[in-house]
C-alpha positions as CSV (number, residue, x, y, z in Angstrom):
1,M,103.8,91.3,126.6
2,T,101.5,89.5,129.0
3,S,98.0,88.8,127.8
4,P,95.2,90.4,129.9
5,T,93.9,87.0,131.0
6,K,97.3,86.2,132.6
7,M,97.7,89.5,134.4
8,S,97.7,89.5,138.2
9,D,94.8,91.1,140.0
10,E,97.2,93.7,141.3
11,A,98.3,94.7,137.8
12,L,94.7,94.8,136.6
13,T,93.6,97.0,139.5
14,Y,96.5,99.4,138.9
15,T,95.5,99.7,135.2
16,I,91.9,100.5,136.1
17,K,93.0,103.0,138.7
18,D,95.2,104.7,136.0
19,L,92.3,104.8,133.6
20,M,90.0,106.4,136.2
21,E,92.6,109.1,136.9
22,V,92.8,109.8,133.1
23,I,89.0,110.0,132.9
24,E,88.7,112.3,135.9
25,A,91.3,114.6,134.5
26,Q,89.5,115.0,131.2
27,V,88.3,118.6,130.5
28,V,84.6,118.4,129.8
29,A,83.6,122.1,130.1
30,W,84.7,125.7,130.7
31,D,83.4,127.6,133.6
32,G,82.6,130.9,131.8
33,H,85.6,132.5,133.3
34,G,88.1,130.9,130.9
35,R,89.0,128.0,133.2
36,D,88.8,124.3,132.4
37,V,86.4,122.1,134.3
38,T,87.4,118.4,134.6
39,R,85.1,115.4,134.9
40,G,86.6,114.9,138.4
41,A,85.6,118.4,139.5
42,L,82.0,117.8,138.2
43,K,81.9,114.4,140.0
44,A,83.0,116.0,143.2
45,A,80.4,118.7,142.9
46,F,77.7,116.2,142.0
47,D,78.6,113.8,144.8
48,R,78.0,116.7,147.3
49,V,74.3,117.0,146.3
50,A,73.4,113.5,144.9
51,D,71.1,111.2,146.9
52,A,73.5,108.9,148.9
53,T,71.2,105.8,148.3
54,N,70.7,106.3,144.5
55,W,72.3,109.1,142.4
56,K,69.4,108.9,140.0
57,N,66.9,110.1,142.6
58,P,65.7,113.7,142.9
59,I,68.0,116.2,144.5
60,R,67.2,118.5,147.4
61,K,70.2,120.0,149.2
62,V,71.6,123.2,150.8
63,I,74.8,124.4,149.2
64,C,77.1,127.4,149.3
65,E,76.0,130.0,146.8
66,E,79.6,130.1,145.5
67,Q,79.3,126.4,144.4
68,L,76.0,127.0,142.5
69,E,77.4,127.4,139.0
70,L,79.6,124.3,139.1
71,T,77.0,122.3,140.9
72,A,74.3,123.2,138.4
73,Y,76.5,122.1,135.5
74,A,77.4,118.9,137.3
75,V,73.8,118.0,137.9
76,E,72.9,118.6,134.3
77,F,76.0,116.7,133.1
78,F,75.2,113.6,135.1
79,T,71.4,113.6,135.3
80,G,70.1,115.7,132.4
81,S,68.0,117.7,134.9
82,K,68.2,121.3,135.8
83,L,69.3,122.5,139.2
84,M,66.9,125.2,140.5
85,V,67.4,127.5,143.5
86,K,64.3,127.0,145.6
87,Q,65.2,129.4,148.4
88,D,67.9,131.8,149.4
89,L,68.7,131.0,153.0
90,G,71.0,133.9,153.5
91,F,74.6,133.8,154.7
92,G,75.7,132.5,151.3
93,R,73.5,129.4,151.4
94,V,70.8,128.3,149.0
95,L,68.4,125.4,148.9
96,V,68.5,123.7,145.5
97,E,66.4,121.0,143.9
98,A,66.5,119.0,140.7
99,V,64.1,116.3,139.4
100,G,67.0,113.8,139.0
101,Y,68.0,111.3,136.3
102,Y,64.9,109.1,136.4
103,A,62.5,112.0,135.8
104,A,64.8,113.7,133.3
105,V,65.0,110.6,131.0
106,G,61.4,109.6,131.5
107,A,62.2,106.4,133.4
Protein backbone atom coordinates (compact mmCIF):
# COMPACT_ATOMS: atom_id res chain seq x y z
CA MET A 1 0.00 0.00 0.00
CA THR A 2 1.28 3.46 -0.86
CA SER A 3 1.77 5.83 2.03
CA PRO A 4 -0.29 9.05 1.93
CA THR A 5 2.84 11.16 1.49
CA LYS A 6 3.74 9.28 -1.72
CA MET A 7 0.26 9.43 -3.30
CA SER A 8 -0.10 11.49 -6.43
CA ASP A 9 -2.16 14.69 -6.31
CA GLU A 10 -4.73 13.03 -8.58
CA ALA A 11 -5.19 10.08 -6.21
CA LEU A 12 -5.47 12.39 -3.21
CA THR A 13 -8.06 14.58 -4.98
CA TYR A 14 -10.07 11.50 -5.90
CA THR A 15 -10.05 10.36 -2.28
CA ILE A 16 -11.28 13.74 -1.05
CA LYS A 17 -14.00 13.76 -3.72
CA ASP A 18 -15.14 10.32 -2.59
CA LEU A 19 -15.21 11.46 1.03
CA MET A 20 -17.31 14.50 0.15
CA GLU A 21 -19.80 12.27 -1.68
CA VAL A 22 -20.10 10.08 1.41
CA ILE A 23 -20.59 13.10 3.67
CA GLU A 24 -23.23 14.64 1.39
CA ALA A 25 -25.12 11.32 1.28
CA GLN A 26 -25.33 11.06 5.09
CA VAL A 27 -28.87 11.13 6.41
CA VAL A 28 -28.98 13.86 9.04
CA ALA A 29 -32.73 14.32 9.52
CA TRP A 30 -36.24 13.27 8.56
CA ASP A 31 -38.66 15.66 6.96
CA GLY A 32 -41.72 14.91 9.08
CA HIS A 33 -43.25 12.93 6.23
CA GLY A 34 -41.12 9.83 6.79
CA ARG A 35 -38.46 10.74 4.22
CA ASP A 36 -34.73 10.92 4.86
CA VAL A 37 -32.96 14.26 4.48
CA THR A 38 -29.29 14.15 3.51
CA ARG A 39 -26.58 16.64 4.35
CA GLY A 40 -26.32 17.28 0.61
CA ALA A 41 -30.00 18.25 0.40
CA LEU A 42 -29.58 20.59 3.37
CA LYS A 43 -26.46 22.14 1.82
CA ALA A 44 -28.28 22.75 -1.47
CA ALA A 45 -31.20 24.40 0.37
CA PHE A 46 -28.85 26.48 2.50
CA ASP A 47 -26.74 27.57 -0.47
CA ARG A 48 -29.88 29.01 -2.11
CA VAL A 49 -30.38 31.46 0.78
CA ALA A 50 -26.91 32.00 2.25
CA ASP A 51 -25.07 35.28 1.70
CA ALA A 52 -22.78 34.70 -1.30
CA THR A 53 -19.91 36.67 0.25
CA ASN A 54 -20.00 35.02 3.69
CA TRP A 55 -22.33 32.20 4.71
CA LYS A 56 -22.16 33.34 8.35
CA ASN A 57 -23.89 36.67 7.62
CA PRO A 58 -27.60 37.32 8.18
CA ILE A 59 -30.03 35.87 5.64
CA ARG A 60 -32.74 37.75 3.74
CA LYS A 61 -34.15 36.02 0.65
CA VAL A 62 -37.32 35.33 -1.27
CA ILE A 63 -38.01 31.61 -1.64
CA CYS A 64 -40.80 29.34 -2.82
CA GLU A 65 -43.15 28.51 0.01
CA GLU A 66 -42.82 24.80 -0.83
CA GLN A 67 -39.09 25.04 0.05
CA LEU A 68 -39.74 26.61 3.45
CA GLU A 69 -39.61 23.51 5.66
CA LEU A 70 -36.35 22.15 4.24
CA THR A 71 -34.76 25.61 4.04
CA ALA A 72 -35.66 26.41 7.65
CA TYR A 73 -34.08 23.17 8.82
CA ALA A 74 -31.00 23.81 6.68
CA VAL A 75 -30.51 27.31 8.09
CA GLU A 76 -30.76 26.01 11.65
CA PHE A 77 -28.46 23.06 10.85
CA PHE A 78 -25.67 25.24 9.44
CA THR A 79 -26.04 28.50 11.42
CA GLY A 80 -27.95 27.73 14.61
CA SER A 81 -30.35 30.55 13.79
CA LYS A 82 -34.08 30.33 13.08
CA LEU A 83 -35.50 31.16 9.66
CA MET A 84 -38.52 33.43 9.99
CA VAL A 85 -41.14 34.28 7.38
CA LYS A 86 -41.21 38.07 7.26
CA GLN A 87 -43.76 38.50 4.51
CA ASP A 88 -46.04 36.38 2.34
CA LEU A 89 -45.55 37.82 -1.13
CA GLY A 90 -48.30 35.75 -2.72
CA PHE A 91 -48.00 33.40 -5.68
CA GLY A 92 -46.24 30.84 -3.46
CA ARG A 93 -43.33 33.15 -2.56
CA VAL A 94 -42.24 34.27 0.91
CA LEU A 95 -39.60 36.65 2.20
CA VAL A 96 -37.49 34.95 4.87
CA GLU A 97 -34.84 36.19 7.28
CA ALA A 98 -32.44 34.73 9.84
CA VAL A 99 -29.85 36.41 12.05
CA GLY A 100 -27.11 34.12 10.72
CA TYR A 101 -24.24 32.22 12.29
CA TYR A 102 -22.35 35.16 13.85
CA ALA A 103 -25.38 36.41 15.79
CA ALA A 104 -26.56 32.90 16.69
CA VAL A 105 -23.26 31.97 18.33
CA GLY A 106 -22.59 35.41 19.80
CA ALA A 107 -19.55 36.20 17.69
